C-alpha positions as a Markdown table, in Angstrom:
| # | Residue | x | y | z |
|---|---|---|---|---|
| 1 | Met | 2.7 | -26.3 | 8.9 |
| 2 | Arg | 1.8 | -23.4 | 6.7 |
| 3 | Ile | 3.7 | -20.1 | 6.8 |
| 4 | Glu | 1.1 | -17.4 | 7.6 |
| 5 | Asn | 3.3 | -14.4 | 8.2 |
| 6 | His | 6.5 | -13.5 | 6.4 |
| 7 | Pro | 8.5 | -10.2 | 6.7 |
| 8 | Ile | 8.8 | -9.9 | 2.9 |
| 9 | Leu | 6.4 | -12.2 | 1.1 |
| 10 | Glu | 2.7 | -11.8 | 1.0 |
| 11 | Phe | 0.5 | -14.9 | 0.7 |
| 12 | Lys | -2.8 | -14.5 | -1.1 |
| 13 | His | -5.2 | -17.4 | -0.8 |
| 14 | Gly | -8.1 | -18.6 | -3.0 |
| 15 | Lys | -11.2 | -19.8 | -1.4 |
| 16 | Lys | -11.0 | -22.9 | 0.9 |
| 17 | Val | -11.9 | -26.1 | -0.9 |
| 18 | Gly | -12.1 | -29.8 | 0.0 |
| 19 | Phe | -10.3 | -32.6 | -1.6 |
| 20 | Thr | -9.6 | -36.3 | -0.9 |
| 21 | Phe | -6.2 | -37.8 | -0.2 |
| 22 | Glu | -6.0 | -41.5 | 0.3 |
| 23 | Gly | -9.7 | -41.6 | 1.2 |
| 24 | Glu | -9.4 | -38.8 | 3.8 |
| 25 | Glu | -11.2 | -35.5 | 3.4 |
| 26 | Leu | -8.7 | -32.6 | 3.6 |
| 27 | Ser | -8.9 | -28.9 | 2.7 |
| 28 | Gly | -6.7 | -26.4 | 1.0 |
| 29 | Tyr | -6.8 | -23.2 | -0.9 |
| 30 | Glu | -8.1 | -23.2 | -4.5 |
| 31 | Gly | -5.2 | -22.6 | -6.9 |
| 32 | Glu | -2.4 | -23.4 | -4.6 |
| 33 | Pro | -0.1 | -26.3 | -5.5 |
| 34 | Ile | -1.6 | -29.6 | -4.4 |
| 35 | Ala | 1.7 | -30.4 | -2.7 |
| 36 | Ala | 1.4 | -27.2 | -0.5 |
| 37 | Ala | -2.1 | -28.3 | 0.7 |
| 38 | Leu | -0.7 | -31.8 | 1.5 |
| 39 | His | 2.3 | -30.4 | 3.3 |
| 40 | Asp | 0.0 | -28.2 | 5.4 |
| 41 | His | -1.7 | -31.4 | 6.6 |
| 42 | Gly | 1.7 | -33.1 | 7.5 |
| 43 | Val | 1.9 | -35.3 | 4.4 |
| 44 | Gln | 5.6 | -36.0 | 3.8 |
| 45 | Val | 5.6 | -39.0 | 1.5 |
| 46 | Leu | 4.1 | -38.2 | -1.9 |
| 47 | Arg | 5.1 | -41.3 | -3.9 |
| 48 | Tyr | 7.4 | -44.4 | -3.9 |
| 49 | Ser | 10.3 | -44.8 | -6.3 |
| 50 | Ile | 10.1 | -47.2 | -9.3 |
| 51 | Arg | 13.1 | -49.4 | -8.6 |
| 52 | His | 13.4 | -49.7 | -4.9 |
| 53 | Asn | 9.9 | -48.6 | -3.7 |
| 54 | Arg | 11.5 | -45.9 | -1.5 |
| 55 | Pro | 9.4 | -43.0 | -0.2 |
| 56 | Arg | 9.8 | -39.7 | -2.0 |
| 57 | Gly | 8.7 | -36.3 | -0.8 |
| 58 | Phe | 8.6 | -32.6 | -1.7 |
| 59 | Phe | 12.0 | -31.8 | -3.3 |
| 60 | Cys | 12.4 | -29.2 | -6.1 |
| 61 | Ala | 9.0 | -27.5 | -5.9 |
| 62 | Ile | 9.3 | -26.2 | -9.5 |
| 63 | Gly | 8.3 | -29.3 | -11.6 |
| 64 | His | 11.8 | -30.4 | -12.7 |
| 65 | Cys | 12.2 | -33.6 | -10.6 |
| 66 | Ser | 9.9 | -36.6 | -10.3 |
| 67 | Ser | 9.7 | -36.7 | -6.5 |
| 68 | Cys | 6.1 | -35.3 | -6.5 |
| 69 | Leu | 4.5 | -37.5 | -9.1 |
| 70 | Met | 1.1 | -38.5 | -7.8 |
| 71 | Glu | -2.2 | -39.8 | -9.1 |
| 72 | Val | -4.8 | -37.0 | -9.4 |
| 73 | Asp | -8.4 | -37.8 | -10.4 |
| 74 | Gly | -7.2 | -41.2 | -11.8 |
| 75 | Ile | -4.4 | -39.7 | -13.9 |
| 76 | Pro | -0.9 | -40.9 | -12.9 |
| 77 | Asn | 2.3 | -38.9 | -13.1 |
| 78 | Val | 0.9 | -35.5 | -12.1 |
| 79 | Arg | 3.5 | -33.1 | -10.7 |
| 80 | Val | 1.6 | -31.9 | -7.6 |
| 81 | Cys | 4.2 | -29.2 | -6.8 |
| 82 | Thr | 2.9 | -27.2 | -9.8 |
| 83 | Glu | -0.6 | -28.6 | -10.3 |
| 84 | Pro | -3.2 | -26.2 | -8.8 |
| 85 | Leu | -5.7 | -27.5 | -6.3 |
| 86 | Ala | -9.4 | -27.6 | -7.2 |
| 87 | Ala | -12.5 | -28.5 | -5.2 |
| 88 | Gly | -13.3 | -32.3 | -5.2 |
| 89 | Met | -9.9 | -33.6 | -6.5 |
| 90 | Val | -9.0 | -37.1 | -5.6 |
| 91 | Val | -5.3 | -37.5 | -4.8 |
| 92 | Arg | -3.5 | -40.7 | -4.2 |
| 93 | Arg | 0.2 | -41.7 | -3.6 |
| 94 | Gln | 1.8 | -43.3 | -6.6 |
| 95 | Arg | 3.8 | -46.4 | -6.6 |
| 96 | Gly | 6.3 | -46.9 | -9.4 |
| 97 | Lys | 5.2 | -45.7 | -12.9 |
| 98 | Gly | 1.5 | -45.4 | -12.0 |
| 99 | Glu | -1.4 | -47.0 | -13.7 |
| 100 | Leu | -4.3 | -45.5 | -15.6 |
| 101 | Arg | -7.7 | -46.3 | -14.0 |
């Protein structure tokens, strides 16, 4: 699901690192947005809406909406479209407003 070759853009990757999503070990490139690594693994639902518990996915990709709010290392409401991936992160889908653990 990752674009590897593009006629204009050049994609530089950090080193490959592991992280956990919903208890599953995944990998991505250090420094890329967490949402990009999740998208590469086919993850389409990032959170569930507050009012109607509807699934939300990757939308604006620049940190302006709330569609990508997830829990990262126990911290809720992290915008994963702009948050850089680091080795060992624990990422979970967020339901509603999120809870501090």
